[in-house]
N, C-alpha and C positions, 0 to 999 in steps of 0.2 A: 187606518194605519195605527194599530195599538202601540207600536214601539216608536213610531215617528222616525226622525232622521238618525236616531241613536241605535237602530236595529243593527246588530252585528251579524254579518254573514259568516259562513263556515271559513271562507278564505281569510276574512279579517281576523277571526280568532286564531287561526293557524299562524298568521303573520305576527300577531302579538306574542304568541307562545314562542315562536322562533326568536323574536327580538329579545324577549326576556331571558331565554337560555343563553344567547350570545352575550348579553349584558352580565349574567352571572358568571360565565366563564372568564370574561374580560376583567371584571372587578373582583371575582373570587368571593368566598363566603365571609371575608373580613368585615363586611358591612353588617352582618348579623350580630345582635347584641350578645348571643351566647357563644360566639366564636372563641375557642380556647387555643388557637395556634395550630390547628390541624392535627392534633393527636387526640385519639379517643381510646377507650377500653372496650374491647369486643370479645366476649367469652373468655376473659382473662388475658387476652393478647393485646398488644399495643398496635393500633392501626393509624396510619398516617394518610392525610389527604393528598392524593396524587391523581387527579382526574384524567391526566393525559397518559397514565400507565395502561398498557394493553390488558392487564389482568385486574384492574380495579373493580370494586363491586359497584352496584347501582348508584351508590351515593358518592363514589369517587375515592374510596379508601382502599389501601393495600396494607397487609400486615407488615410491620416494621422488620421482623426477623427475615422475611422473604426479601425485602429491599436490601438489607445488609448483606445477605448471602449473594444476591445479584451483583452488588458492588464488588464483593470479593472475587467472584469468578468472572466478572466482566461481561455478563450477558443476562438476558431475562431468563428466569427459571421456567421450565416447562410446567404445564398444568399438573402433570402427574408427579413431579418431584416434590419431596417433603423435606422440611427443615425441622430438625429435632433439637430440643433444648436439653443439653446434657444434665444440668442440675435440676431439671423439671420445673424451674421457675419460668413461667411463660412471659414474664415481663423483663427478664434478664437477657437482653439481646446483644450482649458483647460477642464478638466474632469467636472468641475462644470457647464460648458456651454453645456454639451452634454446629450441628453436623448435617450434611446434605445426603439424602437418600434418593435413589433414582425413581422410587415408587412407594406406594403405601405398603405393599407386601414386604419389601425389604425393611421398611421402618418398623413394622409389626414384628418381624423376625428378631430385630435388635431388641425390642422390648421383651420378647419371650426369653432371649438369652440372658438379659439382665435379671429377670425373675429367678432363673436357675442359679 
């Protein structure tokens, strides 16, 4: 018995992994030394930690401009809907600076009209 009584079976590892995930959800990331309140910058946009959101990324973040638009219209945005920043400042997420488009095509048409 090279590993003795400390040998971990596959089931044991899975149980430990599941327990750790549950602990992280319960306690949140606030235990981490680099936690900055749940806001990060991602490709110039502000992202907020919302692991329970149906469209969060793999790390539990959602773009702030999408959250603000969802709050205004009272529902989750569809995956194909796009939020446009009127003043082109990706960090300015005031509701007066945001426009909602039904899809990427309509969003690009708007950009094309602006250039003319």
